[in-house]
C-alpha positions as CSV (number, residue, x, y, z in Angstrom):
1,M,-8.1,1.2,35.6
2,K,-11.4,-0.1,34.3
3,Q,-10.8,2.2,31.0
4,Y,-7.6,0.7,30.3
5,F,-9.1,-2.7,30.3
6,I,-11.9,-1.5,28.0
7,I,-9.2,-0.1,25.5
8,F,-7.1,-3.1,25.9
9,T,-10.3,-5.5,25.2
10,I,-11.3,-3.3,22.1
11,L,-7.9,-3.6,20.5
12,L,-7.5,-7.1,21.4
13,L,-10.8,-7.8,19.4
14,L,-9.8,-5.3,16.3
15,R,-6.9,-7.0,16.1
16,V,-8.8,-10.5,16.0
17,V,-10.9,-9.6,13.4
18,E,-8.7,-7.1,11.5
19,P,-7.7,-8.7,7.9
20,I,-4.3,-7.7,6.3
21,E,-5.2,-5.4,3.9
22,K,-2.2,-3.9,1.1
23,E,-3.4,-1.6,-1.9
24,I,-0.1,-1.2,-4.1
25,T,0.5,0.5,-7.3
26,V,3.8,-1.2,-9.3
27,N,5.2,-0.5,-12.5
28,I,6.7,-3.6,-14.1
29,D,9.2,-2.7,-17.0
30,A,9.3,-4.1,-20.4
31,G,10.9,-7.8,-20.2
32,K,10.7,-7.9,-16.6
33,E,9.0,-9.8,-13.6
34,D,8.5,-8.3,-10.3
35,C,7.5,-10.9,-7.3
36,F,5.8,-9.7,-3.8
37,F,6.2,-11.8,-0.7
38,Q,3.3,-12.4,1.9
39,A,3.1,-14.5,5.0
40,A,0.3,-16.5,5.7
41,K,-0.9,-19.2,8.3
42,Q,-2.4,-22.5,7.6
43,G,-6.3,-21.7,7.4
44,D,-6.1,-18.2,6.4
45,V,-7.7,-17.1,3.1
46,I,-5.6,-14.7,0.3
47,D,-7.7,-12.7,-1.7
48,L,-6.0,-10.7,-4.2
49,D,-7.3,-8.5,-7.3
50,Y,-5.2,-6.8,-10.0
51,Q,-6.0,-4.9,-12.7
52,V,-3.4,-3.5,-15.5
53,I,-4.4,0.3,-15.4
54,D,-1.5,1.7,-17.9
55,G,0.7,-0.5,-20.7
56,G,2.4,2.2,-22.4
57,H,1.6,2.4,-26.0
58,G,0.8,-1.5,-25.8
59,D,-2.2,-4.0,-24.6
60,L,-3.3,-3.7,-20.9
61,D,-2.2,-7.3,-19.9
62,I,0.1,-9.1,-17.7
63,T,1.0,-12.6,-16.8
64,F,0.4,-13.7,-13.1
65,H,1.4,-16.5,-10.7
66,L,0.7,-17.2,-7.3
67,V,3.1,-19.9,-5.5
68,D,3.1,-21.8,-2.2
69,P,5.9,-21.9,0.4
70,N,6.8,-25.2,-1.3
71,G,7.2,-24.1,-4.8
72,R,3.8,-25.5,-6.1
73,I,1.8,-22.9,-8.4
74,L,-1.6,-22.0,-7.0
75,V,-3.1,-19.9,-9.9
76,A,-1.5,-19.6,-13.2
77,E,-2.5,-17.2,-16.1
78,Y,-1.3,-15.6,-19.2
79,K,-1.7,-12.0,-20.6
80,K,-4.9,-11.0,-18.8
81,S,-5.9,-7.2,-17.5
82,E,-7.7,-8.3,-14.6
83,N,-8.6,-10.9,-12.1
84,T,-9.4,-11.7,-9.0
85,H,-8.1,-14.7,-7.0
86,R,-9.3,-16.6,-3.5
87,A,-6.8,-19.3,-2.2
88,E,-7.1,-21.3,1.1
89,V,-3.9,-21.1,2.7
90,S,-2.6,-25.2,3.3
91,V,0.8,-24.6,4.1
92,T,2.2,-21.6,6.5
93,G,4.8,-19.6,5.1
94,D,5.6,-16.6,2.5
95,Y,3.4,-16.9,-0.8
96,K,5.0,-15.5,-3.6
97,F,2.7,-13.9,-6.5
98,C,4.7,-12.2,-9.7
99,F,3.3,-9.7,-12.5
100,D,5.4,-11.2,-15.5
101,N,5.9,-8.3,-18.3
102,T,8.7,-10.7,-20.0
103,F,6.6,-11.1,-23.2
104,S,6.6,-7.2,-23.5
105,S,9.9,-6.0,-25.3
106,F,9.1,-1.9,-25.2
107,N,6.1,-1.5,-23.0
108,S,6.2,-1.2,-19.5
109,K,2.6,-2.2,-17.4
110,T,1.5,-0.3,-14.3
111,V,-0.5,-2.7,-12.2
112,F,-2.9,-1.9,-9.1
113,F,-3.5,-4.9,-7.0
114,E,-5.0,-5.4,-3.8
115,L,-4.0,-8.2,-1.5
116,V,-6.0,-9.3,1.7
117,I,-5.3,-12.0,4.0
118,E,-8.5,-12.7,6.2
119,G,-7.2,-14.7,9.1
120,N,-9.2,-18.1,10.7
121,D,-10.4,-16.9,14.2
122,E,-9.1,-20.2,15.4
123,N,-5.9,-19.8,14.2
124,E,-2.6,-18.4,16.6
125,W,-2.4,-15.0,15.0
126,G,-5.8,-13.9,17.0
127,S,-5.2,-16.1,19.9
128,D,-4.2,-14.9,23.5
129,E,-1.4,-16.7,24.0
130,N,0.7,-14.5,21.6
131,L,-0.2,-11.6,23.7
132,D,1.2,-12.9,26.6
133,F,4.5,-11.5,27.2
134,G,4.9,-11.7,31.0
135,I,3.8,-8.1,31.3
136,Q,0.4,-6.5,32.6
137,A,-2.2,-5.1,30.4
138,D,-1.6,-1.6,31.5
139,Q,2.4,-1.9,30.0
140,I,0.7,-3.3,26.6
141,Y,-1.6,-0.1,26.8
142,E,1.5,2.3,27.4
143,M,3.5,0.2,24.5
144,K,0.4,0.9,22.3
145,I,0.2,4.6,23.5
146,Q,4.4,4.5,22.7
147,D,3.6,3.7,19.0
148,V,0.8,6.2,18.7
149,Q,3.3,8.7,19.4
150,E,5.6,7.6,17.1
151,I,3.2,7.8,14.4
152,I,1.8,10.9,15.5
153,N,5.6,12.4,15.5
154,N,6.1,10.9,12.2
155,V,2.8,12.5,10.7
156,R,4.1,15.9,12.3
157,N,7.0,15.7,10.3
158,Q,5.4,15.2,7.4
159,V,3.0,17.6,7.6
160,S,5.8,20.4,8.2
161,K,7.3,19.0,5.1
162,I,4.1,19.2,3.2
163,R,3.7,23.0,4.7
164,H,7.0,23.9,3.7
165,L,6.7,22.6,0.1
166,Q,3.2,24.8,0.0
167,E,4.5,27.8,1.1
168,L,7.7,27.3,-1.5
169,I,4.6,26.6,-4.2
170,K,2.8,29.4,-2.9
171,S,5.9,32.1,-3.1
172,T,6.7,31.0,-6.3
173,E,3.4,31.3,-7.6
174,A,3.4,34.9,-6.7
175,R,6.7,35.8,-7.9
176,D,5.2,34.5,-11.7
177,R,2.1,36.4,-11.2
178,N,3.9,39.6,-10.3
179,L,6.0,39.0,-13.5
180,A,2.8,38.3,-15.5
181,K,1.3,41.4,-14.0
182,R,4.6,43.1,-14.8
183,I,4.6,42.0,-18.4
184,T,1.2,42.7,-18.8
185,L,1.5,46.5,-18.0
186,K,4.9,46.5,-20.1
187,S,3.1,45.3,-23.3
188,T,-0.2,47.2,-22.6
189,H,2.5,50.5,-22.4
190,I,4.2,49.5,-25.3
191,L,1.0,48.6,-27.3
192,F,-0.6,52.2,-26.7
193,C,2.4,54.2,-26.9
194,S,3.6,53.2,-29.9
């Protein structure tokens, strides 16, 4: 029972100090704007880095804006290739950040961005009261084990699909190598026998 308590404590500590991190690469079509939403609580800090990594045949630039849940624009910039922003969350809710390529008529843009939400230690995301669902610590541990088992099963299924695809590629490669060998032999035979 002591080891369950230690594991539960470690998971709780990791949950308290672990920020939300997302790294995404998106394609923004010409004449379009793509927006993304992320929930944040008052006292959190939003860090967002972005970089245009491909511009088709055009410039590596994009228009960006960050909007709070009340619709107030926190950051707005026009035609930048990359930038970093840090914003303190003053209102709890869904923050919207948009990559706007409406100024481009022909060229789509590929944008890589990293979003980090750093939680405040005093806010309720990391507090013990959110973990009190009327169940015991060992039941929470069992719930975590079930979650881990689901993830492991998902990974196992994906690895099986990957193995199957690799076997298909391997058989195609062997077929092509065999065909190339036969063509080489026939070409050599024709060359020397003619």
